[in-house]
ZADO-1210 file (C-alpha; in nm, 4 decimals, padded with zeros to 6 digits):
<atoms>
<atom x="06.5873" y="02.0578" z="08.9386" code="MET" pos="1"/>
<atom x="06.3222" y="01.9379" z="08.6957" code="ARG" pos="2"/>
<atom x="06.4892" y="02.1212" z="08.4085" code="SER" pos="3"/>
<atom x="06.7944" y="01.8895" z="08.4061" code="HIS" pos="4"/>
<atom x="06.6059" y="01.5778" z="08.2906" code="PRO" pos="5"/>
<atom x="06.4382" y="01.7837" z="08.0168" code="ILE" pos="6"/>
<atom x="06.7754" y="01.9126" z="07.8941" code="ARG" pos="7"/>
<atom x="06.9167" y="01.5618" z="07.8922" code="LEU" pos="8"/>
<atom x="06.6224" y="01.4373" z="07.6902" code="ILE" pos="9"/>
<atom x="06.6560" y="01.7220" z="07.4375" code="LEU" pos="10"/>
<atom x="07.0299" y="01.6650" z="07.3974" code="CYS" pos="11"/>
<atom x="06.9695" y="01.2957" z="07.3450" code="SER" pos="12"/>
<atom x="06.7117" y="01.3687" z="07.0768" code="LEU" pos="13"/>
<atom x="06.9460" y="01.6094" z="06.8953" code="VAL" pos="14"/>
<atom x="07.2311" y="01.3615" z="06.9023" code="LEU" pos="15"/>
<atom x="07.0050" y="01.0823" z="06.7850" code="THR" pos="16"/>
<atom x="06.8770" y="01.2865" z="06.4896" code="VAL" pos="17"/>
<atom x="07.2307" y="01.3932" z="06.3941" code="ALA" pos="18"/>
<atom x="07.3523" y="01.0364" z="06.4138" code="ALA" pos="19"/>
<atom x="07.0594" y="00.9195" z="06.2034" code="ALA" pos="20"/>
<atom x="07.1308" y="01.1827" z="05.9402" code="ARG" pos="21"/>
<atom x="07.4994" y="01.0926" z="05.9363" code="ALA" pos="22"/>
<atom x="07.4110" y="00.7283" z="05.9030" code="ALA" pos="23"/>
<atom x="07.1831" y="00.7965" z="05.6096" code="THR" pos="24"/>
<atom x="07.4374" y="01.0233" z="05.4281" code="ALA" pos="25"/>
<atom x="07.5432" y="00.8494" z="05.1067" code="GLN" pos="26"/>
<atom x="07.7394" y="00.9078" z="04.7852" code="THR" pos="27"/>
<atom x="07.5397" y="01.0608" z="04.5026" code="CYS" pos="28"/>
<atom x="07.5820" y="01.0326" z="04.1259" code="VAL" pos="29"/>
<atom x="07.4396" y="01.3143" z="03.9151" code="VAL" pos="30"/>
<atom x="07.4179" y="01.3373" z="03.5355" code="ILE" pos="31"/>
<atom x="07.4889" y="01.6861" z="03.4007" code="ASP" pos="32"/>
<atom x="07.1922" y="01.7041" z="03.1642" code="GLU" pos="33"/>
<atom x="07.2925" y="02.0435" z="03.0222" code="LYS" pos="34"/>
<atom x="07.6079" y="01.8955" z="02.8723" code="ARG" pos="35"/>
<atom x="07.5120" y="01.5305" z="02.8386" code="ASP" pos="36"/>
<atom x="07.4335" y="01.4144" z="02.4828" code="MET" pos="37"/>
<atom x="07.2844" y="01.0687" z="02.5502" code="LEU" pos="38"/>
<atom x="06.9179" y="00.9856" z="02.5035" code="ALA" pos="39"/>
<atom x="06.6999" y="00.9793" z="02.8140" code="GLU" pos="40"/>
<atom x="06.6841" y="00.6004" z="02.8263" code="SER" pos="41"/>
<atom x="07.0622" y="00.5770" z="02.7888" code="ASP" pos="42"/>
<atom x="07.1085" y="00.8265" z="03.0747" code="ARG" pos="43"/>
<atom x="06.9069" y="00.6052" z="03.3064" code="LYS" pos="44"/>
<atom x="07.1204" y="00.3073" z="03.2094" code="ALA" pos="45"/>
<atom x="07.4372" y="00.5126" z="03.2602" code="ALA" pos="46"/>
<atom x="07.3210" y="00.6126" z="03.6104" code="PHE" pos="47"/>
<atom x="07.2637" y="00.2491" z="03.7063" code="VAL" pos="48"/>
<atom x="07.5925" y="00.1238" z="03.5583" code="LEU" pos="49"/>
<atom x="07.8057" y="00.3940" z="03.7211" code="VAL" pos="50"/>
<atom x="07.6340" y="00.3265" z="04.0543" code="GLY" pos="51"/>
<atom x="07.7184" y="-00.0436" z="04.0261" code="LYS" pos="52"/>
<atom x="08.0849" y="00.0422" z="03.9716" code="GLN" pos="53"/>
<atom x="08.0891" y="00.2498" z="04.2907" code="PHE" pos="54"/>
<atom x="07.9135" y="-00.0264" z="04.4858" code="GLU" pos="55"/>
<atom x="08.1652" y="-00.2811" z="04.3554" code="THR" pos="56"/>
<atom x="08.4343" y="-00.0566" z="04.5050" code="ALA" pos="57"/>
<atom x="08.2499" y="-00.0544" z="04.8399" code="GLY" pos="58"/>
<atom x="08.0797" y="00.2866" z="04.8077" code="VAL" pos="59"/>
<atom x="07.7041" y="00.3108" z="04.8770" code="THR" pos="60"/>
<atom x="07.5116" y="00.5136" z="04.6203" code="ILE" pos="61"/>
<atom x="07.1918" y="00.7022" z="04.6996" code="ALA" pos="62"/>
<atom x="06.9036" y="00.5652" z="04.4937" code="ASP" pos="63"/>
<atom x="06.6388" y="00.8245" z="04.5889" code="ALA" pos="64"/>
<atom x="06.6101" y="01.1922" z="04.5072" code="ALA" pos="65"/>
<atom x="06.6632" y="01.4283" z="04.7996" code="GLY" pos="66"/>
<atom x="06.8854" y="01.1855" z="04.9900" code="ALA" pos="67"/>
<atom x="07.1582" y="01.3345" z="05.2081" code="ALA" pos="68"/>
<atom x="07.4800" y="01.3296" z="05.0026" code="CYS" pos="69"/>
<atom x="07.8135" y="01.2984" z="05.1724" code="ARG" pos="70"/>
<atom x="07.9918" y="01.3422" z="04.8347" code="SER" pos="71"/>
<atom x="07.8648" y="01.3975" z="04.4811" code="THR" pos="72"/>
<atom x="08.0028" y="01.2700" z="04.1492" code="TYR" pos="73"/>
<atom x="07.8919" y="01.4359" z="03.8250" code="THR" pos="74"/>
<atom x="07.9070" y="01.2604" z="03.4891" code="ILE" pos="75"/>
<atom x="07.8271" y="01.3646" z="03.1326" code="PHE" pos="76"/>
<atom x="07.8775" y="01.2237" z="02.7822" code="HIS" pos="77"/>
<atom x="07.9838" y="01.4025" z="02.4637" code="VAL" pos="78"/>
<atom x="07.8954" y="01.2026" z="02.1538" code="ARG" pos="79"/>
<atom x="08.0299" y="01.2409" z="01.8004" code="LEU" pos="80"/>
<atom x="07.9370" y="00.9587" z="01.5668" code="GLY" pos="81"/>
<atom x="08.0229" y="00.6327" z="01.7405" code="SER" pos="82"/>
<atom x="08.2812" y="00.7980" z="01.9678" code="THR" pos="83"/>
<atom x="08.1625" y="00.8873" z="02.3191" code="ILE" pos="84"/>
<atom x="08.3823" y="01.0907" z="02.5530" code="ILE" pos="85"/>
<atom x="08.2865" y="01.0415" z="02.9190" code="VAL" pos="86"/>
<atom x="08.3833" y="01.2873" z="03.1949" code="THR" pos="87"/>
<atom x="08.3461" y="01.1978" z="03.5643" code="LEU" pos="88"/>
<atom x="08.4090" y="01.4640" z="03.8307" code="THR" pos="89"/>
<atom x="08.4174" y="01.4130" z="04.2067" code="GLY" pos="90"/>
<atom x="08.5904" y="01.5306" z="04.5248" code="PRO" pos="91"/>
<atom x="08.9110" y="01.3586" z="04.4094" code="GLU" pos="92"/>
<atom x="08.9240" y="01.5429" z="04.0749" code="GLY" pos="93"/>
<atom x="08.8201" y="01.4791" z="03.7138" code="THR" pos="94"/>
<atom x="08.8792" y="01.1814" z="03.4870" code="ARG" pos="95"/>
<atom x="08.8027" y="01.1414" z="03.1161" code="GLU" pos="96"/>
<atom x="08.7686" y="00.8300" z="02.9013" code="GLY" pos="97"/>
<atom x="08.6700" y="00.7419" z="02.5448" code="THR" pos="98"/>
<atom x="08.4270" y="00.4694" z="02.4384" code="ALA" pos="99"/>
<atom x="08.3569" y="00.3342" z="02.0904" code="LEU" pos="100"/>
<atom x="07.9785" y="00.3083" z="02.1037" code="GLY" pos="101"/>
<atom x="07.7351" y="00.2419" z="02.3877" code="LEU" pos="102"/>
<atom x="07.8515" y="-00.1177" z="02.4341" code="ASP" pos="103"/>
<atom x="08.1954" y="00.0095" z="02.5360" code="ASP" pos="104"/>
<atom x="08.0648" y="00.2368" z="02.8159" code="LEU" pos="105"/>
<atom x="08.0671" y="-00.0187" z="03.1056" code="PRO" pos="106"/>
<atom x="08.4431" y="-00.0747" z="03.0648" code="ALA" pos="107"/>
<atom x="08.5059" y="00.3014" z="03.0589" code="VAL" pos="108"/>
<atom x="08.2874" y="00.3547" z="03.3699" code="TYR" pos="109"/>
<atom x="08.4900" y="00.0897" z="03.5526" code="SER" pos="110"/>
<atom x="08.8168" y="00.2643" z="03.4730" code="GLN" pos="111"/>
<atom x="08.6830" y="00.6103" z="03.5614" code="LEU" pos="112"/>
<atom x="08.5562" y="00.5040" z="03.9046" code="VAL" pos="113"/>
<atom x="08.8708" y="00.3064" z="03.9896" code="ARG" pos="114"/>
<atom x="09.0936" y="00.5908" z="03.8747" code="SER" pos="115"/>
<atom x="08.9166" y="00.8448" z="04.0980" code="LEU" pos="116"/>
<atom x="08.8905" y="00.6260" z="04.4077" code="LEU" pos="117"/>
<atom x="09.2525" y="00.5019" z="04.3884" code="THR" pos="118"/>
<atom x="09.3957" y="00.8345" z="04.2663" code="ASN" pos="119"/>
<atom x="09.5723" y="00.6501" z="03.9821" code="LYS" pos="120"/>
<atom x="09.5870" y="00.7726" z="03.6206" code="PRO" pos="121"/>
<atom x="09.3578" y="00.6323" z="03.3526" code="MET" pos="122"/>
<atom x="09.5126" y="00.3423" z="03.1652" code="GLY" pos="123"/>
<atom x="09.7528" y="00.2447" z="03.4446" code="SER" pos="124"/>
<atom x="09.7856" y="-00.1170" z="03.5580" code="LEU" pos="125"/>
<atom x="09.6322" y="-00.0196" z="03.8943" code="ALA" pos="126"/>
<atom x="09.3107" y="00.0686" z="03.7069" code="VAL" pos="127"/>
<atom x="09.3028" y="-00.1905" z="03.4272" code="LEU" pos="128"/>
<atom x="09.2248" y="-00.5586" z="03.4463" code="ASP" pos="129"/>
<atom x="09.1043" y="-00.8160" z="03.1946" code="ARG" pos="130"/>
<atom x="08.7405" y="-00.7149" z="03.2446" code="THR" pos="131"/>
<atom x="08.7541" y="-00.3410" z="03.1703" code="ASN" pos="132"/>
<atom x="08.9865" y="-00.2892" z="02.8728" code="VAL" pos="133"/>
<atom x="08.7999" y="-00.0554" z="02.6388" code="SER" pos="134"/>
<atom x="08.7688" y="-00.0941" z="02.2638" code="ALA" pos="135"/>
<atom x="08.9814" y="00.2172" z="02.2108" code="VAL" pos="136"/>
<atom x="09.2662" y="00.0599" z="02.4091" code="GLN" pos="137"/>
<atom x="09.2331" y="-00.2636" z="02.2114" code="ASP" pos="138"/>
<atom x="09.2623" y="-00.0962" z="01.8692" code="VAL" pos="139"/>
<atom x="09.6139" y="-00.0662" z="01.7188" code="PRO" pos="140"/>
<atom x="09.7262" y="00.2980" z="01.7093" code="PRO" pos="141"/>
<atom x="09.6909" y="00.4715" z="01.3767" code="ARG" pos="142"/>
<atom x="09.9968" y="00.5453" z="01.1654" code="ARG" pos="143"/>
<atom x="10.0759" y="00.8056" z="00.9043" code="VAL" pos="144"/>
<atom x="10.0547" y="00.6351" z="00.5648" code="GLN" pos="145"/>
<atom x="10.3904" y="00.6110" z="00.3887" code="SER" pos="146"/>
<atom x="10.4556" y="00.5872" z="00.0159" code="GLU" pos="147"/>
<atom x="10.7235" y="00.3407" z="-00.0885" code="GLY" pos="148"/>
<atom x="10.8997" y="00.2431" z="-00.4089" code="ALA" pos="149"/>
<atom x="11.1711" y="-00.0028" z="-00.5011" code="GLY" pos="150"/>
<atom x="11.4368" y="00.1124" z="-00.7445" code="TYR" pos="151"/>
<atom x="11.7446" y="00.0210" z="-00.9460" code="ALA" pos="152"/>
<atom x="12.0097" y="00.2609" z="-01.0709" code="ARG" pos="153"/>
<atom x="12.3026" y="00.2561" z="-01.3129" code="LEU" pos="154"/>
<atom x="12.5758" y="00.5124" z="-01.3613" code="GLY" pos="155"/>
<atom x="12.9428" y="00.6060" z="-01.3403" code="GLN" pos="156"/>
<atom x="13.1619" y="00.6187" z="-01.0283" code="ALA" pos="157"/>
<atom x="13.4979" y="00.7793" z="-00.9643" code="THR" pos="158"/>
<atom x="13.7411" y="00.6681" z="-00.6921" code="VAL" pos="159"/>
<atom x="13.9818" y="00.9374" z="-00.5708" code="PHE" pos="160"/>
<atom x="14.2893" y="00.7434" z="-00.4620" code="GLY" pos="161"/>
<atom x="14.6564" y="00.8123" z="-00.5391" code="PRO" pos="162"/>
<atom x="14.5215" y="00.8102" z="-00.8915" code="LYS" pos="163"/>
<atom x="14.1692" y="00.8774" z="-01.0129" code="THR" pos="164"/>
<atom x="13.9822" y="00.5668" z="-01.1278" code="HIS" pos="165"/>
<atom x="13.6464" y="00.5650" z="-01.3063" code="SER" pos="166"/>
<atom x="13.4111" y="00.2834" z="-01.3887" code="GLY" pos="167"/>
<atom x="13.0497" y="00.1735" z="-01.4113" code="ALA" pos="168"/>
<atom x="12.8396" y="00.1499" z="-01.0952" code="SER" pos="169"/>
<atom x="12.4981" y="00.0153" z="-01.0030" code="PHE" pos="170"/>
<atom x="12.2764" y="-00.0362" z="-00.7004" code="GLY" pos="171"/>
<atom x="11.9335" y="-00.1444" z="-00.5738" code="PHE" pos="172"/>
<atom x="11.7131" y="-00.0127" z="-00.2944" code="GLY" pos="173"/>
<atom x="11.3792" y="00.0819" z="-00.1424" code="TYR" pos="174"/>
<atom x="11.2635" y="00.4344" z="-00.0626" code="ARG" pos="175"/>
<atom x="10.9786" y="00.5166" z="00.1795" code="ALA" pos="176"/>
<atom x="10.8386" y="00.8709" z="00.1855" code="GLU" pos="177"/>
<atom x="10.6565" y="01.0397" z="00.4739" code="PHE" pos="178"/>
<atom x="10.5503" y="01.3639" z="00.3058" code="ASN" pos="179"/>
<atom x="10.8612" y="01.5866" z="00.3251" code="ARG" pos="180"/>
<atom x="11.0903" y="01.3260" z="00.4827" code="LEU" pos="181"/>
<atom x="11.1993" y="00.9899" z="00.3470" code="GLY" pos="182"/>
<atom x="11.3991" y="00.6802" z="00.4385" code="LEU" pos="183"/>
<atom x="11.6216" y="00.5173" z="00.1779" code="ASP" pos="184"/>
<atom x="11.7655" y="00.1673" z="00.2278" code="VAL" pos="185"/>
<atom x="11.9882" y="00.0358" z="-00.0511" code="SER" pos="186"/>
<atom x="12.2206" y="-00.2584" z="-00.1038" code="PHE" pos="187"/>
<atom x="12.4846" y="-00.3865" z="-00.3450" code="LEU" pos="188"/>
<atom x="12.5968" y="-00.0364" z="-00.4401" code="ASN" pos="189"/>
<atom x="12.9021" y="-00.1458" z="-00.6371" code="LEU" pos="190"/>
<atom x="13.1669" y="-00.0172" z="-00.8703" code="GLN" pos="191"/>
<atom x="13.3215" y="-00.3424" z="-00.9979" code="PRO" pos="192"/>
<atom x="13.6946" y="-00.3576" z="-01.0484" code="GLU" pos="193"/>
<atom x="13.8061" y="-00.2439" z="-01.3954" code="GLY" pos="194"/>
<atom x="14.1484" y="-00.2175" z="-01.5564" code="ASN" pos="195"/>
<atom x="14.3016" y="00.1051" z="-01.6825" code="ASP" pos="196"/>
<atom x="14.6055" y="00.0939" z="-01.9087" code="GLY" pos="197"/>
<atom x="14.7655" y="-00.1867" z="-02.1061" code="SER" pos="198"/>
<atom x="14.9804" y="-00.4859" z="-02.0398" code="TYR" pos="199"/>
<atom x="15.3000" y="-00.3107" z="-02.1561" code="TYR" pos="200"/>
<atom x="15.2376" y="00.0213" z="-01.9848" code="GLY" pos="201"/>
<atom x="15.1133" y="-00.1163" z="-01.6553" code="GLY" pos="202"/>
<atom x="14.7695" y="-00.1645" z="-01.5077" code="ARG" pos="203"/>
<atom x="14.5592" y="00.0295" z="-01.2553" code="ASP" pos="204"/>
<atom x="14.2246" y="-00.0809" z="-01.1136" code="SER" pos="205"/>
<atom x="13.9878" y="00.0146" z="-00.8332" code="ALA" pos="206"/>
<atom x="13.6595" y="-00.1055" z="-00.6863" code="SER" pos="207"/>
<atom x="13.4266" y="00.0246" z="-00.4170" code="THR" pos="208"/>
<atom x="13.1189" y="-00.1184" z="-00.2472" code="ALA" pos="209"/>
<atom x="12.8487" y="-00.0059" z="-00.0064" code="SER" pos="210"/>
<atom x="12.6875" y="-00.3368" z="00.0774" code="LEU" pos="211"/>
<atom x="12.4142" y="-00.1879" z="00.2978" code="VAL" pos="212"/>
<atom x="12.3306" y="00.1840" z="00.3081" code="LYS" pos="213"/>
<atom x="12.0687" y="00.3709" z="00.5127" code="MET" pos="214"/>
<atom x="11.9910" y="00.7380" z="00.4546" code="GLU" pos="215"/>
<atom x="11.7416" y="01.0001" z="00.5595" code="GLY" pos="216"/>
<atom x="11.6143" y="01.2212" z="00.2764" code="LEU" pos="217"/>
<atom x="11.4294" y="01.5529" z="00.2550" code="MET" pos="218"/>
<atom x="11.2128" y="01.6455" z="-00.0450" code="PHE" pos="219"/>
<atom x="11.1845" y="02.0123" z="-00.1376" code="THR" pos="220"/>
<atom x="10.8465" y="01.9703" z="-00.3127" code="ASN" pos="221"/>
<atom x="10.6892" y="01.6549" z="-00.1635" code="PRO" pos="222"/>
<atom x="10.3459" y="01.6936" z="-00.3284" code="THR" pos="223"/>
<atom x="10.4765" y="01.7914" z="-00.6716" code="GLY" pos="224"/>
<atom x="10.5197" y="01.5786" z="-00.9805" code="ASN" pos="225"/>
<atom x="10.8925" y="01.6520" z="-00.9636" code="ARG" pos="226"/>
<atom x="11.1182" y="01.7459" z="-00.6759" code="THR" pos="227"/>
<atom x="11.4782" y="01.7833" z="-00.5711" code="ALA" pos="228"/>
<atom x="11.5933" y="01.5912" z="-00.2663" code="TYR" pos="229"/>
<atom x="11.9019" y="01.5603" z="-00.0515" code="PHE" pos="230"/>
<atom x="12.0149" y="01.3733" z="00.2568" code="GLY" pos="231"/>
<atom x="12.2781" y="01.1598" z="00.4201" code="GLY" pos="232"/>
<atom x="12.3407" y="00.8478" z="00.6242" code="GLY" pos="233"/>
<atom x="12.5751" y="00.5562" z="00.6886" code="LEU" pos="234"/>
<atom x="12.6854" y="00.2459" z="00.5034" code="SER" pos="235"/>
<atom x="12.9166" y="-00.0504" z="00.5395" code="TYR" pos="236"/>
<atom x="13.1553" y="-00.1297" z="00.2558" code="GLY" pos="237"/>
<atom x="13.5090" y="-00.1551" z="00.1301" code="TRP" pos="238"/>
<atom x="13.7593" y="-00.0043" z="-00.1144" code="THR" pos="239"/>
<atom x="14.0343" y="-00.1862" z="-00.3099" code="THR" pos="240"/>
<atom x="14.3081" y="-00.0488" z="-00.5345" code="LEU" pos="241"/>
<atom x="14.5646" y="-00.2263" z="-00.7477" code="HIS" pos="242"/>
<atom x="14.8487" y="-00.0792" z="-00.9533" code="SER" pos="243"/>
<atom x="15.1495" y="-00.2284" z="-01.1349" code="SER" pos="244"/>
<atom x="15.4221" y="-00.1340" z="-01.3823" code="ASN" pos="245"/>
<atom x="15.5185" y="-00.4450" z="-01.5759" code="MET" pos="246"/>
<atom x="15.7713" y="-00.6403" z="-01.3649" code="ASP" pos="247"/>
<atom x="15.9258" y="-00.3414" z="-01.1820" code="MET" pos="248"/>
<atom x="15.6681" y="-00.2885" z="-00.9007" code="TRP" pos="249"/>
<atom x="15.3069" y="-00.3413" z="-00.7969" code="TYR" pos="250"/>
<atom x="15.0869" y="-00.2271" z="-00.5082" code="SER" pos="251"/>
<atom x="14.7705" y="-00.3554" z="-00.3430" code="ASN" pos="252"/>
<atom x="14.5405" y="-00.1490" z="-00.1207" code="SER" pos="253"/>
<atom x="14.2332" y="-00.2524" z="00.0768" code="ARG" pos="254"/>
<atom x="14.0168" y="-00.1057" z="00.3513" code="GLY" pos="255"/>
<atom x="13.6734" y="-00.1809" z="00.4959" code="ALA" pos="256"/>
<atom x="13.4383" y="-00.0381" z="00.7563" code="GLY" pos="257"/>
<atom x="13.1719" y="00.2256" z="00.8151" code="LEU" pos="258"/>
<atom x="13.1259" y="00.5007" z="00.5590" code="GLN" pos="259"/>
<atom x="12.9463" y="00.8345" z="00.5591" code="GLY" pos="260"/>
<atom x="12.7066" y="00.8913" z="00.2689" code="GLU" pos="261"/>
<atom x="12.5811" y="01.2161" z="00.1136" code="LEU" pos="262"/>
<atom x="12.3108" y="01.2170" z="-00.1555" code="THR" pos="263"/>
<atom x="12.1494" y="01.4778" z="-00.3791" code="ALA" pos="264"/>
<atom x="11.9088" y="01.4115" z="-00.6633" code="GLY" pos="265"/>
<atom x="11.6092" y="01.5106" z="-00.8719" code="TYR" pos="266"/>
<atom x="11.3003" y="01.2915" z="-00.9169" code="GLU" pos="267"/>
<atom x="11.0492" y="01.3004" z="-01.2048" code="LEU" pos="268"/>
<atom x="10.7020" y="01.1577" z="-01.2799" code="ALA" pos="269"/>
<atom x="10.6084" y="01.1230" z="-00.9131" code="ARG" pos="270"/>
<atom x="10.2349" y="01.1041" z="-00.9859" code="VAL" pos="271"/>
<atom x="10.2818" y="00.7751" z="-01.1717" code="THR" pos="272"/>
<atom x="10.3612" y="00.4305" z="-01.0367" code="SER" pos="273"/>
<atom x="10.6936" y="00.4392" z="-01.2269" code="VAL" pos="274"/>
<atom x="10.9268" y="00.7310" z="-01.1572" code="ARG" pos="275"/>
<atom x="11.2703" y="00.8395" z="-01.2801" code="LEU" pos="276"/>
<atom x="11.5524" y="01.0096" z="-01.0916" code="PHE" pos="277"/>
<atom x="11.9051" y="01.1396" z="-01.1360" code="VAL" pos="278"/>
<atom x="12.1244" y="01.1073" z="-00.8280" code="GLN" pos="279"/>
<atom x="12.4757" y="01.1877" z="-00.7070" code="ALA" pos="280"/>
<atom x="12.6247" y="00.9936" z="-00.4134" code="ASP" pos="281"/>
<atom x="12.9445" y="01.0845" z="-00.2286" code="ALA" pos="282"/>
<atom x="13.0980" y="00.8103" z="-00.0126" code="THR" pos="283"/>
<atom x="13.3292" y="00.9291" z="00.2670" code="LEU" pos="284"/>
<atom x="13.4947" y="00.6334" z="00.4445" code="PRO" pos="285"/>
<atom x="13.5653" y="00.6425" z="00.8175" code="PHE" pos="286"/>
<atom x="13.8765" y="00.4356" z="00.7475" code="TYR" pos="287"/>
<atom x="14.1935" y="00.4507" z="00.5396" code="LYS" pos="288"/>
<atom x="14.3113" y="00.1884" z="00.2937" code="VAL" pos="289"/>
<atom x="14.6478" y="00.0293" z="00.3596" code="GLU" pos="290"/>
<atom x="14.8686" y="00.0413" z="00.0514" code="GLN" pos="291"/>
<atom x="15.1538" y="-00.2083" z="00.0160" code="GLU" pos="292"/>
<atom x="15.3993" y="-00.1363" z="-00.2664" code="THR" pos="293"/>
<atom x="15.6467" y="-00.4056" z="-00.3720" code="PHE" pos="294"/>
<atom x="15.9503" y="-00.2860" z="-00.5737" code="THR" pos="295"/>
<atom x="16.1638" y="-00.5442" z="-00.7541" code="PHE" pos="296"/>
<atom x="16.5380" y="-00.4926" z="-00.7745" code="VAL" pos="297"/>
<atom x="16.7318" y="-00.6060" z="-01.0875" code="THR" pos="298"/>
<atom x="16.9232" y="-00.9211" z="-00.9862" code="PRO" pos="299"/>
<atom x="17.3053" y="-00.8953" z="-00.9902" code="PRO" pos="300"/>
<atom x="17.5178" y="-01.0618" z="-01.2543" code="SER" pos="301"/>
<atom x="17.5722" y="-01.3696" z="-01.0368" code="ASN" pos="302"/>
<atom x="17.1974" y="-01.4427" z="-01.0662" code="GLY" pos="303"/>
<atom x="17.1215" y="-01.4542" z="-00.6926" code="ARG" pos="304"/>
<atom x="16.7646" y="-01.3745" z="-00.5841" code="TYR" pos="305"/>
<atom x="16.7123" y="-01.0290" z="-00.4337" code="VAL" pos="306"/>
<atom x="16.4201" y="-00.9708" z="-00.1945" code="THR" pos="307"/>
<atom x="16.1919" y="-00.6870" z="-00.3173" code="PRO" pos="308"/>
<atom x="16.1493" y="-00.3800" z="-00.1001" code="THR" pos="309"/>
<atom x="15.8084" y="-00.3225" z="00.0620" code="VAL" pos="310"/>
<atom x="15.6607" y="00.0190" z="00.1372" code="ASP" pos="311"/>
<atom x="15.3403" y="00.0429" z="00.3461" code="VAL" pos="312"/>
<atom x="15.1288" y="00.3609" z="00.3497" code="GLN" pos="313"/>
<atom x="14.7741" y="00.4566" z="00.4453" code="GLN" pos="314"/>
<atom x="14.5599" y="00.6496" z="00.2011" code="LYS" pos="315"/>
<atom x="14.2183" y="00.8139" z="00.2347" code="TYR" pos="316"/>
<atom x="14.0060" y="00.7166" z="-00.0664" code="VAL" pos="317"/>
<atom x="13.6606" y="00.8780" z="-00.1094" code="PRO" pos="318"/>
<atom x="13.4410" y="00.8171" z="-00.4136" code="SER" pos="319"/>
<atom x="13.1633" y="00.9852" z="-00.6101" code="LEU" pos="320"/>
<atom x="12.8909" y="00.8197" z="-00.8206" code="ALA" pos="321"/>
<atom x="12.6422" y="00.9800" z="-01.0595" code="VAL" pos="322"/>
<atom x="12.3597" y="00.7556" z="-01.1745" code="SER" pos="323"/>
<atom x="12.0180" y="00.7390" z="-01.3376" code="VAL" pos="324"/>
<atom x="11.7522" y="00.5292" z="-01.1698" code="GLY" pos="325"/>
<atom x="11.4010" y="00.3987" z="-01.2139" code="ILE" pos="326"/>
<atom x="11.1575" y="00.3348" z="-00.9287" code="GLY" pos="327"/>
<atom x="10.8335" y="00.1396" z="-00.9266" code="TRP" pos="328"/>
<atom x="10.5369" y="00.1013" z="-00.6928" code="GLN" pos="329"/>
<atom x="10.2933" y="-00.1841" z="-00.6464" code="ARG" pos="330"/>
<atom x="09.9291" y="-00.0891" z="-00.6676" code="ARG" pos="331"/>
<atom x="09.7412" y="-00.1007" z="-00.3364" code="ARG" pos="332"/>
</atoms>
């Protein structure tokens, strides 16, 4: 009978000790010294700062060696120049952040701890606030440097309508190069209207325009002093034709809209700030010009007016221009 009180006392002691140990179990933060690249004094500061971030989130951190740890978080820093990559690993997984110098570490610690405890990715709005944006996140992203040049060109264009019409052409633009690829934006690519023939034999004229043209280009030798290039794109423009035969008949044609553009060329003196190029441009309209032909009938002997006959047709009118251009760059 006496053994029952002793058993009760022993059980009470065991439960009390277990409860005390459970009550003293805390979260531990450990620095992986084998992989960590901070100085000893900076490690101590890192330990304190990371612990404060956990305590801010409501997690108690053990501050004495040998304390009972309910869960353990391991942190280490890899340093290269002023860039410090921080890795924090815990029961929830691993998170990694980048700091620009020691002063940027507190913001990164804040994001790492919040990301692990909330199971949200680094950089998400659930992790960020106005107190923990890191310097890396505040720096504009880097871009690949492009090389640009303005240019003007002058040449000869041919319009392939019911008849072939040729005349001078010119244009202006800007070309940006990204190594092998390039972007060409040009404007006022015109072949002004010119007359073919004479007053007695009739007159024929044509004009084309690509007011705004955008093309993608590819350079076959982007690092060379000279290179061939080719590409294509879209433009907006119009085409007009006019033809007449003294007082017997005349026709007017006009169309406007989107146009397909194909370009091939060869560029010289690319290592200088002034470069030369020879270029061929084919313009393929996505529209047809509407041709109205008016034919005059000889009035009868009584002198009454006779209405001319009108014939309306649609014609597809592409064009081709070959030009020589000069490009120039401003010094940086």
